N, C-alpha and C positions, 0 to 999 in steps of 0.2 A: 070632551075627550076623556076626562076622569083619570089622567095619568100625571103624576108629579113631574114638574119641570126638571127636578133634580136628576131624575133617571131617564129623561127623554133623550133618545138618540136619533138625530136626524138621519133619514134614509139617504145613504151616500149614492144610491142609484138614482140619478136625476133625469136621465134620458127616458122620455115617455115610451118610446118604442122598445127600449131595453126592458123596462118594467113589465110591459105587456108580454114580451117573450119569456121573461122569467116566470110570470104568472101562468102562462100557457104550459111551460115546461113542468111546473109543479103538478099540474092537473093531468098531463098526458104522457110525459116521458117515463118509460118503465125502468130505465137505468140512469143513474146520475150523470156519469161521464158521457155516455153516448148521447144522452138527451141534450146536454149543453153543446156537444159537437154538432148535432143536427140543427140547433138554433143558431149556429155560427157565432157564438159568443167568444170573445177573446179571453185569453187566460187571465189577464188583469181584471176583466169584468167578472169572471167566475170567482176569483179571489175576493173581490170586493163584496160580492153577494154572500159568500161563505162567512167572511169576517162579520158582516152586518148581522146575519142570522145568528151566529154564535154569540155576539155581544148582546143582542136583544134577548136571547134565550137565557143567558147568565143573569141579566137584569131582572127578568121575570122571576127566576128562581130566588134571587136575593130578596125581592119584594114580598114573595110568599113565605119567606123564612126557610125555604127548602135548602138543604146543603147542596153545594155544587157537586157534580159527578166526580168520582175518583179518577185521577189521571195516572197515579203511580204510588205504590207503597214500597218502601225499601228498609232494609236492616243490614247491619254488618254481618258478614258471613259466619263468623265464629258464634255469634248469638243465634243465628238461624240453625246452625249445626247442633248446638247444644240443646236449645229449647224446643225447636220444631222437629228435629230429627233424632234427638236423644243420643247424639254422638259425643264421644270424649275428644276434646281438642285442647291443645296447649294454649293457655291464655296468660302467659307470664307478663306480656307487655301491658295489657289493659285490664287484667283481672276479669271480673264478671260484668263487664259493661257492654251495653247494647245501645245503638243509636237507631231509633225508628224515625222514619220520615214519611209523612202522609201529605201528598200533593193532590189538590183538586183543580179541575179545569174551570176557569172563569171566562173563557172566550177563546178566540183563535190564537193558539200558541201563548196563552196567558194562564198563569197559575197562582194559586194561593196555597201556602204550605205551612205546616208546623212540624217541629222536631221534638223528640222525646228521648232524653238520655236516661236509661234505666240501669240500676245496679241490681241484676237479677240474682245475686248471691245474698243480698242483705237489705240495702237501704231503699229499694224501690225506685221511684221517680226522683232522680237527683236534680234534673234541670229540664226546662222545656222552653222553646222559643215560640212566642205567639205569631199570629198571621204575618207571613211575609208574602207580598204580592210581587211577582217577577214575570218578565217575559221569558221566552224560550232560551235565549242566550244567557241571561242572568241566572236562570234556573240551573243550567248545566254547570255554570261556574260555582254556584252555591253547593251543588252536589259534590264537586271535586274538593272544595274547601272543607266541607263537613266531614267527609270520609277519609281525608288525607292521613289522619293519625291512626286510622285502622288499617294496619298492614294486610289484614285478611281480605280487604275489599268489601263490597256490598252486593246484595242480590235483591231481586224483586220478590215480594210476598203479597198475599191477599190482604184485604182490609181486615177480615176476620182474624187473621194471624197477627197483624199489627195491633189490633185491639187486645188480643189475648196476651201478647207480650207486655203491653203497657198496663192494662188493667190488672193482669195477673200479678205483675211485679208490685203494683201498688197494694193489692190485697194481701200479698205475702208479707210485705214490709209492715203493713198496718197491724198484723197479728204480732209482730215483734215490737211494736210500739212506735213506729215511724210514720210520719205523715208525708204525702207527696209534696213536691215543690209548690210554693205558693202560687206560681203562675199557671198551675194546672187549671184553675178556674177559667182562665182565658183561652186555653187550648182544648179543654174537654169536649166542647161542642163540635169542634172540627174533627175530632176522632170518631164521633158518632157513638151510638148506643151498642154496647157489646151484648151478644145473645148468651154469653157464658161458655161458648165452645170456640175453639178447642181448649181443653184443660191442659195446662202446662205444669211442669215441676220446677220449682225454684229452690234456691239454696245450693250448697255444694256438698256432695257426699252425705246428703240427708240432714244437714244442719246449716244455719247461717254462717257466712264467712265474711267478716268485715275487713276490707283493705282500706287503710287510711288514704284519703285524698287530700289535696292541698288546702281545701277549704272546710274539711271536716273537723268537728269538735270531738276528738277521739275519746276523751275521758267521759264525756256525756253519752256518747253512743255505746260505749262498753258498759257503762252503768245501766243504761236502758236494757241492754241485752241480759245483763245479770238479773235484773228485776223480773223480766218477762219470760225468759227461757231457762234461766238458771246457770250457775257456774258449771263449766265443763260441757255445756250443750251448744256451744258455738266456738268458732275459731276466729282469730283476728290477726292482722299484720299491720304494724306501724312502721313506716319507712321501709327498710329492708330487713328489719329484725322482728321475728315472731315474738309475741308477748306470752 
């Protein structure tokens, strides 16, 4: 057989006549839905076949090291408007933060996803959540929870745009002296390889703008900016009082 028992999925279609009908359909039916109708398969049987095929396809991809296909890429709308469309928006609530979510399909209504929280004004990748495996219901719940604090909501983007936001922010921050979050090594592969396009513009009004977060070491960050871009070449805000 040559297949590891760890990844072996027993065919749930056990009825011999049903298997024959399915095999015949794959060879002769020109259209998916009409073909199953002609074979008089019940809806539950069709769903079983779809789920089985989707699961085995996902297993084959995992065994080969190939990334699962993209299901959805999202980002909060303010980030999309500013970086992808070059529009000026009010961002007094969350500053220059963007939350990118990349979900890949691992089977029938099953997903694996990673999130990337970027500070596109200064610090680059501030946080990232490694692989979360969720069914359809849990996935929708996770979306709501993740974007609840972004009053601007979220929108769908392409994988190339998601990569441009994350990798672009990391590259910008690296020039300022900042490294991406340590967990990026766990989520980098999920994001895929970026071709370098589209090119986006980071910073605020042409220079870095650091806004202090609850876990930031402000003095260390400001000293890093002073060393790498020079006094007067960046802006910063600690709490509610400009420094």
